[in-house]
C-alpha positions as CSV (number, residue, x, y, z in Angstrom):
1,M,44.3,51.5,109.0
2,T,44.5,53.8,105.9
3,D,42.1,56.0,107.1
4,R,43.6,56.4,110.6
5,W,47.1,57.1,108.8
6,R,45.2,60.0,106.6
7,T,43.6,61.4,109.7
8,F,46.5,61.3,112.2
9,G,49.6,60.0,110.8
10,A,50.3,62.1,107.7
11,P,49.4,65.4,109.4
12,A,51.6,64.5,112.2
13,L,54.5,63.5,110.0
14,A,54.1,66.7,108.0
15,A,54.3,68.9,111.3
16,V,57.1,66.9,112.5
17,T,59.0,67.7,109.0
18,I,58.4,71.5,109.2
19,V,59.5,71.7,112.7
20,A,62.6,69.9,111.6
21,L,63.3,72.0,108.8
22,C,62.8,75.1,110.8
23,L,65.2,73.8,113.5
24,G,67.8,73.1,110.6
25,A,67.4,76.3,109.2
26,L,67.9,78.0,112.5
27,V,70.9,76.1,113.4
28,G,72.2,76.8,109.9
29,W,71.6,80.5,110.4
30,L,73.2,80.5,113.9
31,A,76.3,78.7,112.3
32,F,76.8,80.3,109.0
33,G,74.5,83.3,108.8
34,E,75.7,86.9,108.9
35,R,75.7,88.6,112.2
36,T,75.5,92.1,113.1
37,P,78.7,93.1,114.7
38,P,78.5,94.7,118.1
39,D,78.2,98.6,118.3
40,D,81.3,98.9,120.4
41,G,83.3,96.2,118.5
42,A,86.2,96.6,116.1
43,D,84.4,96.2,113.2
44,A,82.1,99.3,114.0
45,G,84.7,101.3,115.5
46,F,87.1,100.9,112.6
47,A,84.5,102.0,110.2
48,R,83.7,105.2,112.1
49,D,87.3,106.1,113.1
50,M,88.7,105.4,109.7
51,S,86.0,107.3,108.0
52,E,86.9,110.4,110.3
53,H,90.7,110.0,109.5
54,H,89.9,109.4,105.7
55,A,88.0,112.8,105.7
56,Q,91.1,114.7,106.5
57,A,93.1,113.0,104.0
58,V,90.5,114.0,101.4
59,Q,90.7,117.4,102.7
60,M,94.6,117.8,102.6
61,S,94.6,116.3,98.9
62,Q,92.0,118.5,97.7
63,L,93.9,121.4,99.2
64,V,97.3,120.7,97.6
65,M,95.5,120.0,94.2
66,Q,94.8,123.7,94.1
67,R,98.3,124.8,95.2
68,T,100.7,123.0,92.8
69,D,101.2,122.5,89.1
70,D,103.3,119.6,89.9
71,E,101.9,116.6,88.1
72,A,103.2,113.9,90.3
73,V,102.0,115.5,93.5
74,R,98.6,116.3,91.8
75,R,98.1,112.5,90.6
76,L,98.9,111.3,94.1
77,A,96.6,113.6,95.6
78,V,93.9,112.8,93.2
79,D,94.2,109.1,94.0
80,I,94.0,109.7,97.7
81,S,91.2,111.8,97.3
82,N,89.3,109.5,95.1
83,N,90.3,106.2,96.9
84,Q,89.7,107.3,100.4
85,G,86.5,109.2,99.4
86,Y,85.2,106.0,97.9
87,E,86.2,104.0,101.1
88,R,84.3,106.6,103.2
89,G,81.3,105.9,101.4
90,M,81.8,102.0,101.7
91,M,82.4,102.1,105.5
92,G,79.3,104.3,105.9
93,T,77.3,101.6,104.0
94,W,78.5,99.0,106.3
95,L,77.2,100.7,109.2
96,D,73.8,101.3,107.7
97,D,73.5,97.6,106.5
98,W,74.5,96.6,110.1
99,G,71.7,98.8,111.4
100,L,74.4,100.7,113.4
101,S,74.6,104.6,113.7
102,R,77.4,106.3,111.8
103,A,77.9,108.4,115.0
104,R,80.1,106.8,117.5
105,G,78.8,106.2,121.1
106,E,82.4,105.8,122.7
107,E,85.5,107.4,122.5
108,R,87.6,107.5,119.5
109,M,89.7,104.4,119.2
110,A,88.4,102.8,122.2
111,W,88.2,99.6,120.1
112,M,92.0,99.6,119.7
113,S,92.8,99.4,123.3
114,S,94.0,96.1,123.0
115,A,96.0,96.6,119.9
116,G,99.6,97.6,119.8
117,T,101.2,100.2,117.5
118,S,104.1,100.0,115.3
119,M,104.7,103.8,115.8
120,E,107.2,104.0,118.8
121,G,105.8,106.2,121.5
122,M,102.4,106.2,120.0
123,D,99.7,104.7,122.1
124,H,96.3,104.6,120.7
125,G,94.8,103.9,124.0
126,D,95.8,107.3,125.4
127,M,94.5,110.2,123.7
128,A,95.2,112.8,126.1
129,D,98.6,113.8,124.8
130,L,97.3,114.7,121.4
131,P,97.7,118.5,120.5
132,A,94.7,120.6,120.9
133,G,92.2,120.0,117.8
134,V,93.7,116.7,116.8
135,P,91.1,114.1,117.2
136,M,93.3,111.1,116.5
137,P,97.1,110.1,116.2
138,G,98.7,111.1,112.8
139,M,96.0,113.7,111.9
140,A,97.1,117.4,111.2
141,S,96.4,120.2,113.4
142,P,93.9,123.0,112.4
143,T,97.3,125.3,112.4
144,E,98.7,122.9,109.9
145,I,95.7,122.5,107.8
146,Q,95.7,126.4,107.8
147,E,99.4,126.4,106.7
148,L,98.8,124.0,104.0
149,G,95.8,126.2,102.7
150,E,98.0,129.3,102.6
151,A,101.2,127.6,100.8
152,S,101.8,127.2,97.2
153,G,104.3,125.6,94.9
154,Q,107.1,123.4,96.3
155,E,106.2,124.7,99.9
156,A,102.9,123.3,99.7
157,E,104.0,119.9,98.1
158,V,106.6,119.5,100.9
159,L,104.2,120.3,103.7
160,F,101.5,118.0,102.0
161,L,103.9,115.1,101.6
162,Q,105.0,115.4,105.2
163,L,101.6,115.7,106.7
164,M,100.2,112.9,104.7
165,T,103.2,110.7,105.4
166,T,102.4,111.1,109.1
167,H,98.8,110.6,108.4
168,H,99.3,107.5,106.5
169,L,101.6,105.9,109.2
170,S,98.8,106.1,111.9
171,G,96.4,105.0,109.2
172,V,98.4,101.8,108.6
173,D,98.4,101.3,112.5
174,M,94.5,101.6,112.5
175,A,93.9,99.4,109.4
176,Q,96.4,96.7,110.9
177,A,94.5,96.8,114.2
178,A,91.2,96.0,112.3
179,V,93.1,93.2,110.3
180,D,93.9,91.8,113.8
181,Q,90.7,92.3,115.6
182,A,87.6,92.7,113.2
183,Q,85.3,89.8,112.5
184,Q,83.5,90.7,109.5
185,P,84.9,89.6,106.1
186,E,84.3,92.9,104.3
187,V,86.3,94.7,106.9
188,L,89.2,92.2,107.0
189,L,89.4,92.3,103.2
190,A,89.2,96.5,102.9
191,A,91.4,96.8,106.0
192,Q,94.5,94.8,104.5
193,K,93.9,96.5,101.3
194,M,94.1,99.8,103.0
195,V,97.6,98.6,104.7
196,D,99.0,97.7,101.4
197,A,98.1,100.9,99.7
198,Q,99.0,103.3,102.4
199,V,102.5,101.6,102.7
200,G,103.2,101.9,99.2
201,E,102.2,105.5,99.2
202,V,104.3,106.2,102.5
203,L,107.5,104.8,100.2
204,L,106.3,106.9,97.3
205,M,106.3,110.1,99.4
206,Q,109.5,109.3,100.8
207,D,111.1,109.5,97.6
208,M,109.2,112.5,96.4
209,L,110.4,114.3,99.5
210,E,113.7,113.5,98.7
211,E,113.4,114.9,95.3
212,R,112.6,118.2,96.9
213,E,115.5,118.0,99.3
214,A,113.2,117.4,102.4
215,A,112.6,114.6,104.5
216,P,109.4,112.9,106.4
217,R,109.0,113.9,110.0
218,E,109.5,110.3,111.0
219,D,112.0,107.6,110.4
220,I,110.5,105.9,107.6
221,D,113.2,103.1,107.2
222,A,112.8,102.1,110.9
223,W,108.9,102.1,110.4
224,V,109.3,99.8,107.4
225,E,111.6,97.4,109.6
226,Q,109.1,97.5,112.3
227,Q,106.4,96.6,109.9
228,D,108.4,93.7,108.8
229,A,109.2,92.5,112.3
230,A,105.5,92.7,113.1
231,S,104.6,90.4,110.3
232,G,107.4,88.0,110.9
233,G,109.4,89.4,108.2
234,T,107.2,88.7,105.5
235,A,105.9,92.2,104.9
236,D,106.0,93.2,101.2
237,A,107.4,96.7,101.1
238,T,106.0,97.6,97.8
239,S,108.4,99.6,95.8
240,P,107.1,103.2,94.8
241,S,107.1,102.4,91.1
242,E,105.0,99.3,92.1
243,A,102.7,101.2,94.6
244,P,98.8,100.8,94.6
245,G,97.4,103.2,92.0
246,G,100.3,103.0,89.5
247,H,102.0,106.1,90.6
248,D,105.5,107.1,88.8
249,H,107.6,110.0,89.0
């Protein structure tokens, strides 16, 4: 009996045990393991579109840094350039880690087709109404980039603050859509941080424009109210002095 167990029973039990362990590992991986997001999903779409959106913010920030001696504007521009430059690298790394191309295979913002927008009259699902040379809502046109590059002093400061405010409003919309639709934990965390940071910077830039006897191109107070309404009245409208990055002016 002992010999029979050694010959047949023990190897059979070992084989069953190995199969059970493999099945358990497979079930665990399916239930809890990391999964590659779809190429046309919100995670990948957000990473590609926000990377392009960020690229222009970095460009505008570097332009104004060369065209003003105002310390508050330069500090804001440095923060935006550094933070959004870092975030671009982070989003590119996501795509690499997921085994997805950094180049999009669909139209910009197609992943947002089911998402709403907090900007009145702006439909992310309709790209046909954008001015020539503007790839996504909120981005500056080539003419506006040229104007910023040719301006100096307070003229450059005001134009930068106006363009960046418009840019941030759409950036917040896109990041909020990612918060609502993305699946990857790292995307959800980063998108929420972008919402918080850019809302704070919008409020800061509104004050900086008022100091220069200028105004944003949008009604920021109405936009903040819409942000509050969209979050059920729980949105934290960070004051400029408490804005991410520690700006003061």
